[in-house]
C-alpha positions in Angstrom: 23.6 51.2 -18.6 20.6 49.2 -17.5 19.0 50.3 -14.2 19.6 47.6 -12.0 16.2 48.5 -10.0 14.4 48.2 -13.2 15.9 44.8 -14.0 15.1 43.4 -10.3 11.6 44.5 -10.5 11.3 42.5 -13.8 13.2 39.8 -13.3 11.9 38.7 -9.9 8.8 37.3 -11.1 10.2 34.8 -13.9 13.0 33.4 -11.3 10.3 32.9 -8.9 8.2 30.7 -11.3 11.0 28.8 -12.2 11.9 27.8 -8.9 8.6 26.9 -8.2 7.8 25.2 -11.1 11.3 23.3 -11.1 11.8 22.5 -7.5 8.5 22.5 -5.9 5.3 21.5 -8.2 7.3 19.7 -11.1 4.3 19.9 -13.0 4.6 23.0 -15.7 1.8 24.9 -13.6 3.8 27.9 -13.4 4.7 27.3 -17.3 1.3 27.4 -17.9 0.3 30.5 -15.7 3.6 32.5 -17.1 2.3 31.5 -20.7 -1.4 32.8 -20.3 -0.2 36.2 -18.2 1.9 36.5 -21.5 -1.0 36.0 -23.7 -3.7 37.5 -21.5 -2.0 40.6 -19.7 1.4 41.5 -21.5 0.8 40.9 -24.7 -2.4 43.1 -24.8 -0.9 45.8 -22.6 2.1 45.9 -25.3 0.0 46.5 -28.3 -2.1 49.3 -26.5 1.5 50.7 -25.6 2.9 50.8 -28.8 -0.6 52.3 -30.4 -0.5 55.1 -28.1 3.5 55.2 -28.8 4.1 55.3 -24.9 7.2 54.9 -23.2 6.3 51.7 -20.9 6.8 49.6 -24.4 10.5 48.6 -23.6 9.3 47.4 -19.9 7.2 45.1 -21.4 9.3 44.0 -24.2 11.9 43.1 -21.2 9.4 41.1 -19.1 8.0 38.9 -21.8 11.9 38.4 -23.0 12.3 36.9 -19.5 9.1 35.0 -19.4 10.1 33.2 -22.7 13.6 32.6 -20.9 12.3 31.7 -18.0 9.5 29.0 -19.8 13.0 27.5 -21.8 14.8 27.2 -18.8 11.6 25.1 -17.0 11.6 22.9 -19.7 15.7 22.7 -20.1 15.7 22.2 -16.2 12.9 19.5 -16.5 14.8 17.6 -19.1 17.8 17.1 -17.0 15.6 16.1 -13.5 14.0 13.4 -16.4 17.6 12.3 -17.1 18.4 12.1 -13.6 15.8 9.8 -12.8 16.3 7.8 -15.4 20.2 7.5 -14.4 19.2 6.6 -10.8 16.3 4.1 -12.5 19.4 2.4 -14.2 21.3 2.0 -10.9 18.3 0.3 -9.1 17.5 -1.9 -12.1 21.0 -3.2 -11.7 20.8 -3.4 -8.2 17.6 -5.6 -8.7 19.3 -7.9 -11.5 22.1 -8.6 -8.8 19.4 -9.2 -6.3 17.7 -11.8 -9.0 20.9 -13.5 -9.7 22.0 -14.3 -6.1 18.4 -15.2 -4.7 16.7 -16.6 -7.7 13.7 -14.1 -7.4 13.0 -10.5 -7.4 13.0 -9.0 -4.3 9.6 -7.4 -2.9 10.5 -4.2 -2.0 13.4 -2.0 -3.1 14.1 -2.0 0.9 15.4 -5.5 0.4 18.2 -4.2 -1.8 19.8 -2.0 0.9 22.7 -2.2 2.0 23.9 -5.4 0.1 23.2 -4.4 -3.4 23.0 -0.5 -3.3 23.7 1.8 -0.3 20.2 3.1 -0.6 17.1 3.9 -2.8 17.7 7.4 -4.1 15.0 9.5 -5.0 14.1 9.3 -8.5 13.8 13.4 -9.0 14.7 16.8 -7.5 11.8 18.5 -5.9 9.9 19.2 -2.9 6.4 18.6 -3.6 5.9 16.3 -6.0 6.0 12.2 -5.8 9.8 11.6 -6.3 10.1 8.4 -5.3 10.5 5.6 -7.3 7.9 3.0 -7.0 8.6 -0.9 -7.4 6.1 -4.0 -7.6 8.0 -7.1 -7.1 5.3 -9.6 -5.6 3.7 -10.5 -9.6 4.4 -12.6 -12.2 5.9 -9.6 -13.9 7.9 -6.9 -11.5 8.3 -3.4 -12.7 10.0 -0.2 -11.4 8.5 3.5 -12.3 8.7 6.9 -11.5 6.6 9.5 -12.3 7.9 11.8 -15.2 4.9 14.5 -15.1 2.9 13.8 -11.8 0.0 12.7 -11.4 -0.3 11.2 -14.8 3.0 10.0 -16.7 4.5 7.1 -14.9 7.6 5.9 -16.8 7.6 1.9 -16.0 10.8 -0.6 -16.4 9.1 -4.4 -17.0 12.2 -6.6 -15.4 10.7 -10.0 -17.7 11.3 -8.2 -20.7 14.2 -5.7 -19.6 11.6 -3.0 -21.8 10.8 0.9 -20.8 7.2 1.9 -21.4 4.5 4.4 -20.2 1.9 4.3 -18.5 -1.1 6.9 -18.1 
């Protein structure tokens, strides 16, 4: 039976990195840190211990497996977060289109949709430090809705005139 203290000692770093990247930074920062630590710290030590036939090999292999699992989990969570943002954006798009039908013009800002067309303006994604709100430009010839896929760049835009999604940055 595996020693629980050893597992906790090894597992805390990938778990913390996962939580920080998904719920706080939302920008793959921790993924990059984990990959760099695997390449420049863990892999060379693992090779060293394999050559020396040292007993620390199992610990480093477990740690690398946990880091790889955390990296995969981060990518999966980001996919789910992006899917959530697009779902929420579609609800806003429907509300903006209903507003246009009724008022014969696009709203100047999203707050004009509340509460008649949508109960509240949702946040685009789950997170703390990144920009999770939807952006909207309605006072132009071509209004659009956007949210950040990968802060600070990578904005996903919906153009109301053409009814098409696009990317900026």
